[in-house]
C-alpha positions as CSV (number, residue, x, y, z in Angstrom):
1,M,0.1,0.0,-0.1
2,I,2.9,2.1,1.1
3,G,4.6,1.5,-2.1
4,S,1.8,2.3,-4.5
5,V,1.5,5.6,-2.7
6,R,4.9,6.4,-3.4
7,L,4.9,5.1,-6.9
8,K,1.5,7.6,-7.4
9,F,3.3,10.4,-5.6
10,K,6.5,10.0,-8.1
11,T,4.2,10.7,-11.5
12,I,4.0,14.1,-13.1
13,R,0.5,14.8,-12.2
14,S,1.1,13.8,-8.5
15,K,4.1,16.5,-8.2
16,L,2.0,18.9,-10.0
17,I,-1.1,18.8,-8.0
18,V,0.9,19.1,-4.6
19,F,3.3,22.2,-6.3
20,L,0.3,24.3,-7.3
21,L,-1.5,23.6,-3.8
22,L,1.3,24.3,-2.0
23,A,2.2,27.4,-4.4
24,T,-1.1,28.2,-3.4
25,I,-2.2,27.6,-0.1
26,I,1.1,28.5,1.5
27,P,1.0,32.4,0.2
28,I,-2.3,32.6,0.4
29,S,-2.6,31.6,4.2
30,A,0.9,33.4,4.9
31,T,-0.4,36.7,3.5
32,M,-3.9,36.4,5.4
33,F,-1.8,35.6,8.5
34,V,0.4,38.6,8.1
35,S,-2.2,40.8,7.1
36,Y,-4.8,40.1,10.1
37,F,-1.9,40.8,12.6
38,Y,-0.4,44.1,10.8
39,T,-4.0,45.4,10.7
40,N,-4.7,44.7,14.0
41,E,-1.5,46.7,15.4
42,S,-2.0,49.6,12.9
43,L,-5.7,49.8,13.7
44,K,-4.7,50.3,17.2
45,E,-2.0,52.8,16.6
46,R,-4.6,54.8,14.4
47,V,-7.2,54.3,16.8
48,A,-4.8,55.5,20.0
49,S,-4.0,58.3,17.6
50,E,-7.6,59.2,16.7
51,N,-8.8,59.0,20.3
52,M,-5.6,61.1,21.6
53,N,-6.7,63.8,19.9
54,L,-10.0,63.3,20.7
55,L,-8.9,63.4,24.3
56,F,-6.9,66.4,23.7
57,Q,-10.0,68.3,22.4
58,G,-12.2,67.2,25.2
59,A,-9.6,68.4,28.0
60,N,-9.5,71.8,26.0
61,N,-13.2,72.0,26.5
62,L,-12.6,70.7,30.3
63,S,-10.2,73.4,30.6
64,T,-12.7,76.0,29.2
65,L,-15.5,74.8,31.7
66,L,-13.3,75.2,34.7
67,D,-11.8,78.3,33.3
68,N,-15.3,79.8,33.0
69,L,-16.2,78.8,36.3
70,N,-13.0,80.3,38.3
71,R,-13.7,83.4,36.2
72,A,-17.4,83.4,37.6
73,S,-16.8,82.5,40.9
74,S,-14.6,86.1,40.8
75,N,-17.8,88.0,40.7
76,I,-17.8,87.7,44.1
77,Y,-15.4,90.6,44.8
78,T,-17.9,92.9,43.5
79,I,-19.6,92.6,47.0
80,Q,-16.2,92.4,48.9
81,S,-17.1,95.6,51.0
82,L,-20.8,94.3,52.0
83,I,-19.1,91.1,52.8
84,Q,-16.6,92.6,54.9
85,G,-18.6,95.1,56.7
86,G,-22.3,93.2,57.2
87,Y,-25.1,94.4,56.5
88,N,-28.8,94.1,57.3
89,D,-30.8,96.3,54.3
90,M,-33.1,94.9,51.9
91,F,-30.8,96.5,49.0
92,S,-27.2,94.8,50.3
93,E,-29.5,91.2,50.4
94,S,-30.5,92.0,46.9
95,R,-27.1,92.8,46.0
96,V,-25.7,89.6,47.4
97,Y,-28.5,87.5,45.4
98,D,-28.1,89.2,42.4
99,S,-24.2,88.3,42.3
100,L,-24.8,84.8,43.5
101,R,-27.6,84.4,40.6
102,Y,-25.2,85.3,38.1
103,M,-22.7,82.9,39.0
104,T,-25.7,80.5,38.1
105,T,-26.2,81.6,35.0
106,V,-22.8,82.6,33.6
107,V,-21.8,78.9,33.5
108,P,-24.3,76.1,32.0
109,D,-25.7,73.7,34.3
110,V,-24.8,75.3,37.9
111,Y,-27.1,74.0,40.3
112,Q,-26.5,76.1,43.3
113,V,-24.2,79.1,44.9
114,Y,-22.8,78.6,48.5
115,L,-21.9,82.2,50.2
116,Y,-20.6,82.0,54.2
117,E,-19.6,85.5,55.4
118,N,-17.5,85.9,58.3
119,K,-18.8,88.9,59.4
120,N,-22.2,88.5,60.7
121,N,-21.9,84.6,60.5
122,K,-24.8,84.7,57.2
123,A,-25.0,81.8,55.0
124,T,-26.7,82.2,51.8
125,L,-27.8,79.1,49.3
126,V,-29.1,79.9,45.7
127,T,-30.6,76.7,44.3
128,L,-31.8,77.5,40.6
129,N,-32.4,80.7,41.7
130,T,-34.1,80.0,44.5
131,P,-32.2,82.0,47.7
132,S,-32.2,80.6,51.4
133,R,-30.7,82.5,54.4
134,N,-29.5,81.5,57.9
135,H,-28.0,83.8,60.8
136,N,-25.8,83.0,63.3
137,I,-24.8,79.6,62.1
138,D,-21.2,78.3,61.4
139,V,-19.5,77.8,57.9
140,Y,-20.2,74.5,56.4
141,P,-17.2,72.2,57.4
142,T,-16.3,71.3,53.7
143,T,-15.9,74.6,52.4
144,D,-13.3,75.8,55.2
145,T,-10.6,74.6,53.0
146,N,-8.1,75.8,49.9
147,E,-9.2,76.6,47.3
148,Q,-10.0,73.2,45.0
149,I,-12.7,71.2,43.3
150,L,-13.9,68.2,45.2
151,P,-14.8,65.1,43.4
152,T,-18.2,64.4,42.4
153,H,-20.8,63.9,44.9
154,L,-24.5,64.0,45.9
155,S,-25.4,68.3,46.4
156,H,-26.9,69.2,50.0
157,T,-28.2,72.6,51.6
158,Y,-24.6,73.2,53.2
159,G,-26.6,73.0,56.9
160,L,-29.2,75.1,55.9
161,T,-32.8,74.0,57.7
162,S,-35.2,76.1,55.9
163,L,-34.4,74.1,52.8
164,T,-36.5,70.8,53.3
165,T,-36.5,67.8,51.6
166,N,-39.9,68.1,50.0
167,N,-38.6,70.8,47.7
168,Y,-34.9,70.3,47.6
169,T,-33.7,67.6,44.7
170,A,-30.0,66.2,45.2
171,R,-27.7,66.0,42.3
172,H,-24.4,64.7,41.2
173,V,-22.1,67.7,41.3
174,F,-18.8,68.3,41.7
175,T,-17.5,71.9,43.5
176,L,-15.5,74.8,43.0
177,Q,-14.5,76.3,46.4
178,K,-12.3,79.2,47.6
179,K,-11.9,81.6,50.5
180,I,-12.6,85.1,49.7
181,Q,-10.0,87.3,51.1
182,K,-9.7,91.0,51.7
183,I,-8.0,92.4,49.4
184,P,-4.8,93.3,49.1
185,S,-4.7,91.4,52.3
186,T,-4.8,87.6,53.0
187,E,-7.7,87.8,55.4
188,V,-10.5,85.5,55.3
189,I,-13.9,87.2,55.1
190,G,-16.3,84.5,54.0
191,H,-16.3,81.2,51.9
192,L,-17.6,80.3,48.3
193,A,-18.9,77.0,47.1
194,I,-20.3,76.5,43.5
195,D,-21.8,73.3,42.8
196,V,-21.9,72.3,39.1
197,D,-24.5,69.6,37.6
198,I,-22.3,66.4,36.5
199,K,-23.7,67.1,33.3
200,A,-21.7,70.2,32.7
201,I,-18.9,67.0,32.4
202,T,-21.5,64.5,30.8
203,N,-22.0,66.4,27.9
204,I,-18.8,66.7,27.0
205,V,-17.6,63.3,27.6
206,H,-20.2,61.8,25.9
207,N,-18.8,62.8,22.6
208,L,-15.5,61.3,23.5
209,Y,-16.6,57.5,24.1
210,D,-19.1,54.5,23.0
211,S,-20.8,54.0,26.5
212,G,-22.1,50.9,25.3
213,D,-18.7,49.1,24.7
214,E,-16.3,51.6,26.0
215,K,-15.3,52.6,29.4
216,F,-13.9,56.7,30.2
217,Y,-12.5,58.2,33.7
218,I,-11.8,61.3,34.9
219,I,-10.0,61.1,38.1
220,D,-8.9,63.7,40.3
221,H,-5.1,64.2,41.9
222,N,-6.4,62.4,45.1
223,N,-7.6,59.4,42.6
224,Q,-11.4,59.9,43.5
225,L,-13.9,59.6,40.4
226,I,-15.0,63.1,39.4
227,Y,-16.9,60.6,36.4
228,S,-17.4,57.1,35.3
229,D,-19.6,55.2,33.4
230,D,-21.1,54.1,36.9
231,A,-22.4,56.6,38.7
232,T,-22.4,55.1,41.8
233,Q,-18.7,55.1,41.7
234,Y,-19.0,58.8,41.5
235,G,-16.3,60.8,44.6
236,Q,-15.0,56.7,45.3
237,P,-11.3,56.3,45.3
238,F,-9.9,54.7,42.0
239,A,-7.3,51.9,42.5
240,S,-5.9,49.8,39.5
241,N,-2.6,48.4,38.4
242,W,-3.2,49.7,34.9
243,Y,-3.6,53.0,36.4
244,D,-1.0,53.2,38.5
245,E,1.5,51.6,35.7
246,G,0.1,53.3,33.1
247,V,-0.9,56.7,34.0
248,L,0.5,57.8,37.3
249,A,3.8,56.4,36.5
250,N,4.0,58.1,33.1
251,E,5.2,61.7,33.3
252,Q,3.7,62.3,29.9
253,L,0.7,64.5,29.8
254,Q,-0.6,62.0,26.7
255,D,0.0,58.8,25.7
256,Y,-1.6,55.2,25.5
257,F,-0.7,51.6,26.4
258,E,-2.4,48.1,26.0
259,S,-2.9,46.2,29.2
260,E,-5.7,43.6,30.5
261,N,-7.0,43.0,26.7
262,S,-7.3,46.6,26.6
263,L,-6.3,49.7,24.7
264,F,-5.8,52.7,27.5
265,V,-5.5,56.4,26.1
266,Y,-5.1,59.0,28.9
267,Q,-4.9,62.9,28.7
268,K,-3.9,65.1,31.5
269,I,-5.3,68.3,32.7
270,K,-3.1,70.3,35.1
271,T,-4.4,74.2,36.3
272,N,-4.5,75.7,39.5
273,L,-7.4,74.4,40.3
274,T,-6.9,70.6,39.9
275,D,-5.1,68.0,38.4
276,W,-7.6,65.7,36.6
277,K,-6.8,62.5,34.2
278,L,-8.9,61.3,31.3
279,V,-8.9,58.0,30.7
280,K,-10.8,56.0,28.0
281,E,-10.6,52.4,27.8
282,I,-11.4,50.6,24.8
283,P,-11.7,46.4,24.8
284,I,-9.6,45.0,22.4
285,A,-12.5,42.6,21.2
286,Y,-14.4,45.8,20.2
287,L,-11.2,47.1,18.7
288,T,-11.0,44.7,16.8
289,K,-14.6,43.5,16.0
290,E,-14.4,45.0,12.6
291,T,-10.8,43.3,11.7
292,K,-12.4,40.2,12.9
293,K,-15.5,40.3,10.9
294,A,-13.2,41.2,7.7
295,A,-10.9,38.1,9.1
296,T,-13.8,36.0,9.0
297,I,-14.8,36.8,5.6
298,N,-11.6,36.5,4.2
299,L,-11.5,32.9,5.8
300,L,-14.4,32.0,3.9
301,L,-13.2,33.7,0.4
302,L,-10.2,31.7,1.1
303,T,-12.2,28.8,2.2
304,I,-13.9,29.2,-1.3
305,S,-10.9,30.1,-3.2
306,L,-8.9,27.2,-2.4
307,I,-12.0,24.9,-3.6
308,T,-11.8,26.6,-6.5
309,I,-7.8,26.4,-6.4
310,V,-8.1,22.4,-5.5
311,I,-10.7,22.0,-8.6
312,A,-9.0,24.0,-11.0
313,T,-5.4,22.2,-9.9
314,V,-6.5,19.4,-10.4
315,I,-8.3,19.7,-13.7
316,I,-5.4,21.7,-15.2
317,S,-3.1,19.0,-14.0
318,I,-5.3,16.2,-15.6
319,R,-5.4,18.3,-18.8
320,I,-1.7,19.0,-19.0
321,T,-0.5,15.7,-18.0
322,M,-3.8,13.5,-20.0
323,P,-1.6,13.9,-23.1
324,I,1.7,12.9,-21.7
325,R,-0.3,9.6,-20.3
326,Q,-1.7,9.4,-23.9
327,L,1.8,9.9,-25.8
328,S,3.3,7.1,-23.4
329,R,0.6,4.3,-24.3
330,Y,1.0,5.3,-27.5
331,M,5.0,4.4,-27.4
332,S,3.9,1.3,-25.2
333,L,1.4,0.1,-27.9
334,I,4.4,0.8,-30.3
335,Q,7.0,-0.7,-28.4
336,T,4.7,-4.1,-28.6
337,G,5.1,-3.7,-32.8
338,Q,1.9,-2.4,-33.3
339,L,3.4,0.5,-35.8
340,D,0.0,1.1,-37.3
341,V,-1.4,3.1,-34.2
342,A,-3.6,6.2,-34.9
343,I,-2.5,8.9,-33.3
344,P,-4.8,11.6,-33.7
345,S,-3.4,15.0,-34.3
346,V,-3.7,17.9,-31.6
347,K,-4.8,21.6,-32.9
348,N,-3.5,23.3,-29.5
349,Q,-0.5,25.0,-29.9
350,D,1.3,24.2,-26.8
351,E,4.9,22.4,-26.0
352,I,3.3,19.4,-25.3
353,S,0.6,19.5,-28.3
354,N,4.1,20.3,-30.8
355,I,5.4,17.1,-29.2
356,I,2.5,14.8,-30.4
357,N,2.4,16.1,-33.5
358,R,5.9,15.7,-34.2
359,F,6.1,11.9,-32.5
360,R,2.5,11.4,-35.0
361,E,4.6,12.6,-38.0
362,M,7.5,10.6,-37.1
363,M,5.6,7.6,-37.0
364,K,4.0,8.4,-40.2
365,T,7.4,9.2,-41.8
366,I,8.7,5.9,-40.2
367,N,5.3,3.6,-41.3
368,N,6.0,5.0,-44.9
369,L,9.4,3.9,-45.0
370,V,8.4,0.9,-43.8
371,L,4.9,0.5,-46.6
372,R,7.6,1.6,-49.3
373,E,9.9,-0.7,-48.5
374,Y,8.3,-3.7,-46.9
375,K,5.1,-3.5,-48.7
376,L,6.8,-2.7,-52.3
377,E,8.9,-5.8,-51.4
378,L,6.0,-8.2,-50.6
379,S,4.3,-6.6,-53.8
380,S,7.2,-7.7,-56.0
381,K,7.8,-11.1,-54.6
382,N,4.0,-11.9,-54.8
383,N,4.1,-11.2,-58.4
384,Q,7.2,-12.8,-59.1
385,L,6.1,-15.8,-57.5
386,K,2.5,-15.6,-59.8
387,A,4.7,-15.1,-63.0
388,M,6.5,-17.8,-62.2
389,Q,3.0,-19.9,-61.3
390,A,1.6,-19.0,-64.5
391,Q,4.1,-18.3,-67.0
392,I,6.5,-20.4,-69.1
393,N,10.2,-19.8,-67.6
394,P,11.0,-16.2,-69.6
395,H,14.7,-17.2,-70.4
396,F,13.3,-20.3,-72.4
397,L,10.8,-18.3,-74.0
398,N,13.1,-15.3,-75.0
399,N,15.8,-18.2,-76.4
400,T,12.3,-19.7,-78.0
401,L,11.6,-16.3,-79.5
402,Q,15.0,-15.9,-81.1
403,I,14.7,-19.5,-82.8
404,I,11.7,-18.5,-84.4
405,G,13.0,-14.9,-85.7
406,T,16.0,-16.7,-87.3
407,L,13.7,-18.8,-89.0
408,A,11.5,-15.8,-90.3
409,L,14.7,-14.2,-91.5
410,E,15.8,-17.5,-93.4
411,Q,12.1,-17.4,-94.7
412,N,12.4,-13.7,-96.0
413,N,9.5,-12.9,-93.6
414,D,10.2,-9.5,-92.0
415,R,7.0,-8.6,-90.6
416,I,7.1,-11.7,-88.3
417,Y,11.0,-10.7,-87.4
418,K,9.6,-7.6,-86.3
419,L,7.0,-8.9,-84.3
420,L,8.9,-11.2,-82.5
421,S,11.5,-8.3,-81.9
422,S,9.2,-6.7,-80.3
423,L,7.8,-9.4,-78.0
424,A,11.6,-10.3,-77.3
425,K,11.9,-6.9,-76.2
426,M,9.1,-6.9,-73.6
427,M,10.0,-10.2,-72.3
428,Q,13.6,-9.1,-71.6
429,Y,12.5,-5.7,-70.3
430,S,9.7,-8.0,-67.7
431,M,13.0,-10.1,-67.2
432,H,15.1,-7.4,-65.4
433,N,12.4,-7.8,-62.3
434,N,15.0,-6.3,-59.7
435,N,15.3,-2.9,-61.4
436,K,12.4,-1.1,-59.7
437,V,13.6,2.5,-61.9
438,V,14.8,3.0,-65.1
439,K,14.8,5.8,-67.8
440,L,12.0,7.3,-69.2
441,N,13.2,6.2,-72.6
442,D,13.3,2.3,-71.6
443,E,9.9,2.6,-70.5
444,L,8.6,4.4,-73.7
445,D,10.6,1.6,-75.8
446,H,8.6,-0.6,-73.9
447,V,5.3,0.4,-74.6
448,K,5.8,1.3,-77.9
449,A,7.1,-2.6,-78.6
450,Y,3.9,-3.2,-76.5
451,I,1.7,-1.3,-78.9
452,E,3.6,-2.8,-82.1
453,L,2.1,-5.7,-81.1
454,Q,-1.3,-5.1,-80.7
455,K,-1.2,-3.2,-84.2
456,E,-0.8,-6.4,-85.6
457,R,-3.7,-7.6,-83.7
458,Y,-5.9,-5.3,-84.5
459,E,-4.8,-4.8,-88.1
460,N,-4.0,-1.0,-88.1
461,Q,-7.3,0.3,-86.9
462,F,-5.5,2.7,-85.0
463,S,-2.8,5.0,-85.0
464,V,-0.4,6.2,-82.4
465,Q,0.9,10.0,-81.4
466,Y,4.1,10.9,-79.3
467,T,4.4,13.8,-77.7
468,I,7.5,13.8,-75.5
469,D,9.9,16.4,-74.2
470,E,13.3,15.2,-75.6
471,T,15.0,16.8,-72.4
472,L,13.5,14.5,-69.9
473,L,14.3,11.1,-71.7
474,S,17.0,10.2,-69.2
475,L,14.8,10.7,-66.2
476,P,14.6,8.1,-63.8
477,V,10.9,6.6,-63.9
478,P,9.5,3.4,-62.2
479,K,9.1,0.4,-64.0
480,L,5.9,-0.5,-66.1
481,I,3.7,2.8,-65.6
482,L,2.7,3.3,-68.9
483,Q,2.2,0.0,-70.5
484,P,-1.0,-0.9,-67.8
485,I,-2.4,1.9,-69.2
486,A,-2.0,1.4,-72.8
487,E,-3.3,-2.3,-72.0
488,N,-6.5,-0.7,-70.6
489,Y,-7.6,1.3,-73.0
490,F,-7.6,-1.8,-75.8
491,K,-9.3,-3.7,-72.8
492,H,-11.9,-1.4,-72.3
493,G,-12.1,1.8,-74.8
494,F,-11.0,0.1,-78.2
495,E,-13.9,-0.5,-80.7
496,R,-13.0,-3.3,-83.1
497,N,-15.0,-2.1,-86.0
498,K,-14.1,1.9,-85.7
499,D,-11.6,3.0,-88.1
500,N,-9.3,6.3,-87.3
501,Q,-9.0,5.7,-83.5
502,Q,-6.5,7.5,-82.2
503,L,-3.7,6.7,-79.2
504,M,-1.8,10.0,-77.9
505,I,1.2,9.9,-75.6
506,Q,2.3,13.1,-73.9
507,V,5.2,13.4,-71.6
508,N,6.3,17.1,-70.5
509,A,7.3,19.1,-67.9
510,L,4.8,21.1,-65.9
511,H,7.6,23.4,-64.0
512,A,10.7,22.3,-62.8
513,N,9.9,19.8,-60.0
514,V,6.5,17.9,-61.9
515,I,6.5,15.8,-64.7
516,Y,3.4,15.2,-66.4
517,I,2.7,12.0,-68.4
518,K,-1.2,12.0,-70.6
519,I,-2.1,9.1,-72.2
520,S,-5.8,9.7,-73.9
521,N,-7.7,8.2,-76.9
522,N,-10.7,8.9,-78.8
523,G,-12.3,5.8,-77.9
524,L,-15.4,4.8,-75.5
525,P,-15.4,6.8,-72.6
526,I,-16.4,5.6,-69.0
527,A,-20.0,6.0,-67.8
528,P,-19.9,9.3,-64.9
529,E,-21.0,6.7,-62.0
530,K,-18.4,4.3,-63.0
531,L,-15.8,7.1,-63.4
532,H,-16.7,8.7,-60.4
533,E,-16.5,5.4,-58.8
534,L,-13.2,4.7,-60.2
535,N,-11.6,7.9,-58.9
536,Q,-12.8,7.0,-55.3
537,K,-10.9,4.0,-55.2
538,L,-8.0,5.4,-56.7
539,E,-7.4,7.7,-53.7
540,H,-7.7,4.4,-51.7
541,T,-5.7,2.7,-53.7
542,A,-2.5,2.2,-51.4
543,I,-4.7,0.4,-48.8
544,N,-6.6,-1.3,-51.4
545,L,-3.8,-3.0,-53.2
546,I,-2.4,-4.2,-49.7
547,N,-5.6,-5.4,-48.9
548,H,-5.5,-7.1,-52.2
549,I,-1.9,-8.5,-51.8
550,D,-2.3,-10.0,-48.5
551,H,-5.9,-11.1,-48.2
552,D,-6.8,-11.7,-51.8
553,S,-4.3,-12.8,-54.0
554,N,-6.8,-14.8,-56.1
555,E,-8.9,-11.8,-57.4
556,D,-9.0,-11.3,-61.2
557,T,-6.5,-9.1,-62.4
558,T,-8.4,-8.2,-65.0
559,H,-10.6,-5.9,-63.4
560,P,-10.2,-2.4,-64.7
561,S,-8.9,-0.8,-61.8
562,I,-6.2,-3.3,-60.8
563,G,-3.5,-2.2,-63.3
564,L,-4.3,1.5,-62.4
565,S,-4.2,0.5,-58.8
566,N,-0.6,-1.1,-59.1
567,V,0.6,2.0,-60.8
568,L,-0.4,4.5,-58.1
569,T,0.2,2.5,-55.4
570,R,4.0,2.2,-57.0
571,L,4.0,6.0,-57.6
572,K,2.8,6.9,-53.9
573,L,5.3,4.5,-52.4
574,L,8.4,5.3,-54.6
575,Y,7.5,9.0,-54.3
576,D,6.2,9.5,-50.8
577,N,2.4,10.1,-51.6
578,K,3.4,13.3,-53.8
579,A,2.2,11.5,-56.8
580,T,-1.0,11.9,-58.7
581,L,-3.3,9.6,-61.2
582,E,-6.7,10.7,-62.3
583,I,-9.2,9.0,-65.0
584,G,-11.1,11.6,-66.7
585,N,-13.2,11.4,-70.1
586,N,-12.3,13.8,-72.7
587,A,-14.5,16.8,-74.2
588,E,-18.1,15.4,-75.8
589,N,-17.3,12.2,-74.5
590,K,-14.5,11.4,-77.2
591,G,-12.9,8.7,-75.2
592,T,-10.9,9.0,-71.9
593,S,-7.4,10.5,-70.7
594,V,-5.5,9.3,-67.6
595,M,-3.2,12.0,-66.4
596,I,-0.2,11.1,-64.1
597,T,2.1,13.6,-61.9
598,F,4.9,13.2,-60.0
599,P,8.2,15.1,-58.5
600,A,11.0,15.2,-61.1
601,Q,13.9,16.1,-58.7
602,V,13.7,13.2,-56.3
603,T,17.0,10.7,-56.9
604,L,15.7,6.9,-57.4
605,E,17.8,4.2,-55.8
606,R,17.9,1.2,-57.6
607,E,18.3,-2.5,-56.2
């Protein structure tokens, strides 16, 4: 089993499939892997950069809010003389109220303003523009400190009992508190506290993060929460390893870092009033959600691509290797001796197709050589055997004819001697069976001797016309190609009771490379149907003659196509299928013509 697998893997098809799959899967997978991690890292850097810019803008907005709040608190010095000297009249009360109410209108979302006057122990609280006053009380403890911003807490009435729980609503606020000094001295003459609704911060920071997936913190210098997603944590101490190591330990005003599967971006606000840290927490899972979605889509596309690639690879590999396997099969059949394997022509123009076509042409050439040498030799041997079986020994007959010719001369009968001489020439010409090729002049002499005998036989009822290009007389031509054609005329076209019959033999060159021979007569034409059938048989003459030699050697050789087929077959074999033989009726159905063409420059060997 293992050996079979190894053997299959050694095939070109298996190697090609494996190579193509590896060459596509590995680069694509590596590209996706690198692209995914590179995209994640670049996404983190881009998101961090964008959020640093966003927090910087948010920090500016918060700083502006605190600056406006600080400037609004400075309006208290417009009533410094009243706070310093004390008052009991309504006009002074109205001025104090207007000053406090102004602070609630200058800064948005100011919930209430608290003023304590040391001179007359008077506390004033303006909540939503509704004043409340108490006399002869102490300053509220949380306001008796240095100037600062207190962390977020629930608002209260600063000890003023006139505000009942029924008409007072507590809110989350952060407080700006400051001592009022007697300028230019440092004597404290009062205390001021401004409570700002946490909405003032919420309206700013809600544009800085996605509350559904991200978190946002504002932490003061005492590590207490000014703002958080969870309102229950307002004003609570904040403690976390990532905050201590990433924010407090870093002296930079702005930066980002990754910790606990989250990306943290922070911005510090440092003013005279406070030291706040704005921190945005972005979970990595949320940050890479789109990347993972893209990776999932890419993975799906990769799967589809791999399936397509696998199918395409297998198909391409099979299409590429199939001609090679087929060629290998042809070679195996040829190796067993089947030289006549039918190799179809391939119309593609690739290298493998060229190899197959050239192999096909090579086998065709080999088969032609075999056919020319082996089949022609077989035909020659069979013809010799038939001649030996059916005829008297030619040497004996030739000697006998010479004896008879001598007697004819002794009897002064020149006509008989001439006829015997023509017959002797034919016998002598036929006796040299080993000569496949003769000169055109010898072939013409042979057919002339034959015609002389036919003239005596038919009592000169016909005439012969020769049109020969004498420059071609020394040209080598196949032996016995003219006499069989002339014989067909006397067998099938000659009319015994008709005079003035003609036989024309024409030999000339069509051009420098082609010889043209035409043997025509004015005898009986061939019926059109028979002529078409005869030409159809001549188109396949080589195959028909081989079948005749191999399988039907006893067939009657007087059939009109046998002699012509024999001539055409020998011409095609000797001239590599470059010779032609056609039969046609002459104009007005006056006899028939046989036309032969073959190359003139082919050198034919003699055996």
